[in-house]
C-alpha positions as CSV (number, residue, x, y, z in Angstrom):
1,M,0.0,0.0,0.0
2,K,1.3,3.4,-0.9
3,A,2.1,5.9,1.9
4,R,-1.1,7.7,3.1
5,G,-1.5,11.4,2.8
6,Q,-1.1,13.7,5.9
7,A,-4.8,14.5,6.0
8,T,-5.6,10.7,6.1
9,V,-3.0,10.2,8.8
10,A,-4.2,13.1,10.9
11,T,-7.8,11.9,10.7
12,H,-7.2,8.2,11.5
13,A,-3.9,7.9,13.5
14,G,-4.0,7.6,17.3
15,R,-7.3,5.7,17.8
16,P,-7.9,2.9,20.2
17,S,-8.2,-0.6,18.7
18,G,-9.8,-3.8,19.7
19,G,-13.4,-4.7,20.5
20,E,-16.3,-5.4,18.3
21,A,-17.6,-1.8,18.5
22,E,-14.9,0.9,18.6
23,P,-15.8,4.4,19.7
24,L,-15.7,7.0,16.8
25,A,-14.6,9.7,19.3
26,V,-11.4,9.0,21.3
27,P,-12.3,8.3,24.9
28,L,-10.9,10.5,27.6
29,Q,-9.2,8.5,30.4
30,L,-8.7,10.6,33.6
31,S,-7.7,7.9,36.1
32,T,-4.5,8.8,38.0
33,A,-3.7,5.2,38.9
34,Y,-4.6,1.6,38.0
35,A,-5.4,-1.4,40.2
36,F,-3.3,-4.6,40.0
37,P,-4.4,-8.2,40.9
38,E,-1.2,-9.2,42.7
39,L,2.3,-8.0,43.7
40,E,4.4,-9.3,40.9
41,S,2.5,-7.5,38.1
42,L,2.7,-4.3,40.2
43,L,6.5,-4.7,40.5
44,E,6.8,-5.3,36.7
45,A,4.7,-2.3,35.9
46,S,6.7,0.0,38.3
47,K,10.0,-1.1,36.6
48,G,8.5,-0.3,33.2
49,K,8.4,-3.9,32.0
50,K,4.8,-3.5,31.2
51,T,3.1,-0.6,29.5
52,P,3.6,2.7,31.5
53,W,0.3,4.0,30.2
54,T,-1.8,2.0,32.7
55,F,0.2,2.3,35.9
56,Y,0.4,5.8,37.3
57,R,-0.4,9.0,35.4
58,R,3.1,10.5,35.9
59,Y,4.4,7.6,33.8
60,G,1.9,8.3,31.0
61,H,-1.7,7.5,30.3
62,P,-3.9,6.0,27.5
63,T,-5.1,9.3,26.1
64,G,-1.6,10.6,25.9
65,R,-0.4,7.4,24.3
66,L,-2.9,7.9,21.4
67,L,-1.7,11.4,20.9
68,E,1.9,10.1,20.8
69,E,1.0,7.5,18.2
70,A,-0.8,10.1,16.0
71,V,2.1,12.7,16.1
72,A,4.7,10.0,15.4
73,A,2.7,8.9,12.4
74,L,2.5,12.5,11.1
75,E,6.2,13.1,11.6
76,G,7.2,9.7,10.2
77,T,9.2,8.7,13.3
78,E,9.2,5.4,15.3
79,E,8.1,6.9,18.6
80,A,6.9,10.0,20.4
81,L,6.6,11.4,23.9
82,A,3.8,13.8,25.1
83,C,5.0,16.4,27.6
84,G,3.2,19.0,29.7
85,S,4.4,22.0,27.6
86,G,6.7,22.9,24.8
87,M,9.3,24.0,27.3
88,S,9.1,20.8,29.3
89,A,9.7,19.0,25.9
90,V,12.8,21.2,25.4
91,A,14.1,20.5,29.0
92,T,13.5,16.8,28.6
93,I,15.3,16.6,25.3
94,L,18.4,18.5,26.4
95,L,18.7,17.0,29.9
96,A,18.3,13.5,28.5
97,L,20.6,13.8,25.5
98,A,23.3,16.4,26.5
99,K,25.8,15.3,29.1
100,K,28.8,16.9,30.8
101,G,31.5,18.0,28.3
102,D,29.2,17.7,25.3
103,R,29.2,20.6,22.8
104,V,25.7,21.9,22.0
105,V,25.5,24.2,19.0
106,A,22.3,26.2,18.6
107,S,21.0,28.6,16.1
108,R,20.7,32.2,17.5
109,D,17.2,32.3,15.8
110,L,15.3,30.5,18.5
111,Y,12.2,31.0,20.6
112,G,13.2,33.1,23.6
113,G,12.4,30.3,26.2
114,T,14.6,27.8,24.4
115,H,17.3,30.4,24.1
116,A,17.1,31.1,27.9
117,F,17.2,27.4,28.8
118,L,20.3,26.9,26.7
119,R,22.0,30.0,28.1
120,D,21.0,29.7,31.7
121,V,20.1,26.1,32.6
122,L,21.8,23.6,30.4
123,P,25.4,24.8,31.2
124,R,24.8,23.9,34.9
125,T,25.0,20.2,33.7
126,G,28.5,20.8,32.3
127,A,27.4,20.9,28.7
128,L,29.1,23.5,26.6
129,V,26.6,25.7,24.7
130,S,27.3,28.1,21.8
131,F,25.0,30.1,19.6
132,T,25.7,30.8,16.0
133,P,23.9,32.6,13.1
134,L,21.4,30.3,11.4
135,E,23.3,30.4,8.1
136,G,26.5,29.3,9.8
137,L,25.1,26.5,11.8
138,A,26.2,23.6,9.5
139,D,29.8,25.0,9.5
140,E,29.8,25.3,13.3
141,V,28.7,21.6,13.6
142,R,31.6,20.6,11.3
143,R,34.0,22.1,13.8
144,G,32.8,19.6,16.3
145,A,29.5,19.1,18.1
146,N,27.5,16.5,19.9
147,L,24.1,18.1,19.4
148,A,22.7,20.8,17.2
149,L,19.4,22.6,17.8
150,V,17.5,24.5,15.2
151,E,13.9,25.6,14.3
152,T,12.5,24.6,10.9
153,V,11.0,28.1,10.6
154,S,12.5,30.5,13.1
155,N,10.7,32.5,15.8
156,P,10.1,35.4,15.2
157,L,11.9,36.3,11.9
158,I,10.4,33.4,9.9
159,R,13.7,32.2,8.5
160,V,13.9,28.7,7.1
161,A,16.7,26.5,8.1
162,D,18.7,24.5,5.5
163,L,17.9,21.2,7.2
164,A,19.6,19.1,4.5
165,A,23.0,20.8,5.0
166,I,22.7,20.8,8.8
167,G,21.6,17.2,8.8
168,K,24.6,16.1,6.6
169,A,27.0,18.1,8.9
170,C,25.5,16.3,11.9
171,E,25.8,12.9,10.3
172,R,29.5,13.5,9.6
173,A,30.2,14.9,13.0
174,G,28.3,12.1,14.8
175,A,26.0,14.7,16.3
176,L,22.3,14.6,17.0
177,M,20.1,17.1,15.1
178,V,17.2,18.4,17.2
179,V,14.5,20.3,15.3
180,D,11.7,22.5,16.6
181,N,9.0,22.0,14.0
182,T,6.3,24.0,15.7
183,F,5.9,26.7,13.1
184,A,6.1,24.4,10.1
185,T,4.0,21.5,11.5
186,P,4.4,18.0,9.9
187,V,2.0,19.2,7.2
188,L,4.7,21.5,5.7
189,C,7.9,19.7,6.8
190,R,8.9,16.3,8.3
191,P,12.4,17.0,9.6
192,A,13.3,13.3,10.1
193,R,13.4,13.1,6.3
194,W,16.2,15.7,6.4
195,G,18.3,13.9,9.0
196,A,16.8,15.1,12.2
197,S,17.3,12.7,15.1
198,V,14.6,14.4,17.3
199,V,11.7,16.5,16.3
200,F,9.6,18.4,18.7
201,H,6.5,20.7,18.9
202,S,4.9,23.1,21.2
203,A,1.6,21.2,20.9
204,T,-0.1,24.2,22.4
205,K,0.1,25.9,19.0
206,F,-0.9,24.4,15.6
207,L,-1.3,20.8,16.7
208,N,-4.0,21.7,19.2
209,G,-5.0,24.8,17.1
210,H,-7.9,26.0,19.4
211,G,-6.1,27.7,22.3
212,D,-7.5,25.4,24.9
213,A,-4.7,22.9,25.7
214,M,-1.0,23.1,26.6
215,G,1.6,20.5,25.8
216,G,4.7,19.5,23.9
217,V,5.4,16.4,21.8
218,V,8.9,14.9,21.1
219,C,9.3,12.5,18.2
220,G,12.2,10.3,17.3
221,P,13.7,6.7,17.3
222,G,12.5,4.3,20.0
223,D,15.8,4.3,22.0
224,L,16.1,8.1,22.3
225,I,12.4,8.5,23.2
226,A,12.8,5.7,25.8
227,R,15.6,7.6,27.4
228,M,13.5,10.8,27.5
229,R,10.5,8.9,28.8
230,S,12.5,7.6,31.8
231,L,13.7,11.1,32.6
232,G,10.2,12.5,32.2
233,I,8.8,10.0,34.7
234,V,11.3,11.3,37.3
235,L,10.6,15.0,36.4
236,G,6.9,14.6,36.2
237,T,6.6,16.1,32.7
238,A,3.6,14.0,31.4
239,M,0.9,15.9,29.5
240,A,-2.4,16.1,31.3
241,P,-5.1,13.7,29.9
242,L,-7.6,16.5,29.1
243,D,-4.9,18.5,27.3
244,A,-3.9,15.4,25.3
245,W,-7.5,14.7,24.4
246,L,-8.1,18.3,23.2
247,T,-4.8,18.2,21.2
248,L,-5.7,14.9,19.6
249,R,-9.1,16.3,18.7
250,G,-7.5,19.5,17.2
251,L,-5.0,17.3,15.3
252,R,-7.8,15.9,13.2
253,T,-8.2,19.1,11.3
254,L,-4.5,20.1,11.2
255,P,-4.0,19.8,7.4
256,L,-7.2,21.8,6.7
257,R,-6.3,24.5,9.1
258,V,-2.7,24.8,8.0
259,E,-3.7,25.1,4.3
260,R,-6.3,27.8,4.9
261,S,-3.9,29.8,7.2
262,C,-1.1,29.5,4.7
263,R,-3.2,30.8,1.9
264,T,-4.3,33.7,4.0
265,A,-0.7,34.5,5.1
266,E,0.3,34.9,1.4
267,V,-2.5,37.5,0.9
268,L,-1.4,39.5,4.0
269,V,2.3,39.3,3.0
270,K,1.4,40.9,-0.4
271,F,-0.6,43.6,1.2
272,L,2.0,44.5,3.9
273,S,4.9,44.4,1.4
274,R,3.3,47.3,-0.4
275,H,2.3,49.4,2.7
276,P,4.3,52.6,3.2
277,K,4.4,52.3,7.0
278,V,5.9,48.8,6.9
279,T,9.7,48.8,6.5
280,R,10.2,45.1,6.2
281,V,8.1,41.9,5.9
282,H,9.5,38.5,7.1
283,Y,8.1,35.5,5.2
284,P,9.8,32.5,3.6
285,K,10.7,32.4,-0.1
286,A,10.2,29.1,-1.8
287,A,12.2,26.5,0.2
288,R,12.6,22.8,-0.6
289,V,12.1,21.8,3.1
290,L,8.6,23.5,3.1
291,S,5.9,22.0,0.9
292,P,3.4,22.6,-0.5
293,W,3.0,26.0,1.2
294,R,5.3,28.4,2.9
295,G,3.7,28.7,6.2
296,A,1.0,30.5,8.3
297,M,3.5,32.7,10.2
298,L,4.8,36.1,9.2
299,S,6.2,39.2,10.8
300,F,6.7,42.8,9.8
301,E,8.5,45.9,11.1
302,L,7.0,49.3,11.5
303,E,8.9,52.5,10.8
304,G,7.6,54.1,14.1
305,G,9.0,51.4,16.4
306,L,7.4,50.6,19.7
307,R,4.8,53.4,19.6
308,A,3.7,52.5,16.1
309,A,3.4,48.8,17.1
310,D,1.3,49.7,20.1
311,R,-1.0,52.0,18.1
312,V,-1.5,49.2,15.5
313,V,-2.4,46.7,18.2
314,R,-4.8,49.1,19.9
315,A,-6.5,50.0,16.6
316,S,-7.0,46.4,15.4
317,K,-10.5,45.0,15.6
318,L,-10.1,41.4,14.5
319,I,-6.4,40.7,15.2
320,R,-5.7,40.5,18.9
321,L,-2.5,40.6,20.9
322,V,-1.8,37.1,22.3
323,P,1.3,35.5,23.8
324,S,0.9,32.4,21.7
325,L,0.1,31.3,18.1
326,G,-1.5,28.7,15.9
327,D,-5.1,29.4,16.9
328,V,-8.2,29.4,14.7
329,T,-8.2,33.2,15.0
330,T,-5.4,35.5,13.7
331,T,-3.2,37.0,16.4
332,Y,-0.4,39.4,16.9
333,S,2.6,38.8,19.0
334,H,5.1,41.5,20.1
335,P,8.3,39.4,20.5
336,A,10.2,42.1,22.4
337,R,7.5,42.2,25.1
338,S,6.6,38.4,25.2
339,S,8.6,35.5,23.7
340,H,11.9,37.3,23.8
341,A,11.3,39.6,26.8
342,A,13.8,37.4,28.9
343,L,16.6,38.4,26.6
344,S,18.6,41.6,27.1
345,P,18.0,44.6,24.7
346,E,21.5,43.8,23.3
347,E,20.6,40.2,22.7
348,R,17.4,41.1,21.0
349,Q,19.1,43.7,18.9
350,A,21.7,41.0,17.8
351,L,18.8,38.7,16.8
352,G,17.0,41.4,14.9
353,V,14.1,41.5,17.3
354,T,13.2,45.2,17.1
355,D,10.6,47.1,19.2
356,G,8.7,47.8,16.0
357,L,8.4,44.1,15.1
358,L,5.0,42.4,15.1
359,R,4.5,38.7,14.4
360,I,1.2,37.5,12.9
361,S,-0.1,34.0,13.2
362,T,-2.9,33.7,10.6
363,G,-6.1,31.9,11.5
364,L,-9.2,30.9,9.6
365,E,-11.0,34.2,9.0
366,D,-11.6,35.6,5.5
367,A,-8.4,37.0,4.2
368,E,-10.2,40.2,2.9
369,D,-11.5,41.0,6.4
370,L,-8.1,40.6,7.9
371,Q,-6.6,42.8,5.2
372,E,-9.2,45.5,5.9
373,D,-8.5,45.3,9.6
374,L,-4.7,45.7,9.0
375,S,-5.3,48.6,6.7
376,Q,-7.4,50.6,9.1
377,A,-5.0,49.8,12.0
378,L,-1.9,50.8,10.1
379,S,-3.5,54.1,9.2
380,K,-3.2,54.9,13.0
381,A,0.5,53.9,13.2
């Protein structure tokens, strides 16, 4: 049988099996613990010799397992691990895979929380962390690295990584390539095809897509995921069952939502590129790692800086200021005051995160209505 399309996978993967009558809607399992008939089976379960999904919720749970199966199928990886947030996924990956003396090379173009973890937390383990411009990441890996971390599409300047070059450099160096695929989603890119050892998402964003669940999902080979799962049990990073259920429900429409949002983004990019008060628009050019669209995320810079950005946000009627993305509604983010607020002004300046930068996550509204809203808001800038 030929490989199934992403829409089919998103609709059918991660469903319970067995029984004469299977529920069409995935059941929500809220139990925190499970009963055992005798001591030996309890001991085996506590050691992970039996499934960790029907032991104690900190080890995992049936609803989370279905989500793991679905996202692994979408990313084309052997296994997946559901975590309580995108940042808990970041912490689990790096603490499980980077040890004392390892050299970790990261793109400077990263979500502010990931950047802060690499800068402030990971070095406490004895790992050596260095940041490099995105375009120089492959060269830096060739100089020696144990792990490289990059975003498929960067936050917030929407720059696309050359995953093929970075993947080849990691293979030659014997390094693990870890890719944050949140902005692209597996609909637009499957980084494992380009050599990624580990792929992760803030499931709070496009995977859930409805702004009502928080989580992170890590995808990769079985041995690496097993290592991270063991650490996650100790740290207590498992995603809550309700969040997993809501994310799995949102996942069913992921390809449809991504396609609609990408088409809308292209309309807004054309409009903003011609607007006299916009000095620069950040949006990918055609890139071989993104297909068939270029993404639902864009950002633009205003000539008037912070005051102009504030006036645009205040004047907008449809587009609201939200410290997240990937929702059914179109939203603004002001990176300097949210995702990258933990960085110093000098660090933000070096990254190109200016006070006049606004990031847009396009939703499912009519593109013409969003363009009209932007037009009237920009007239106040």
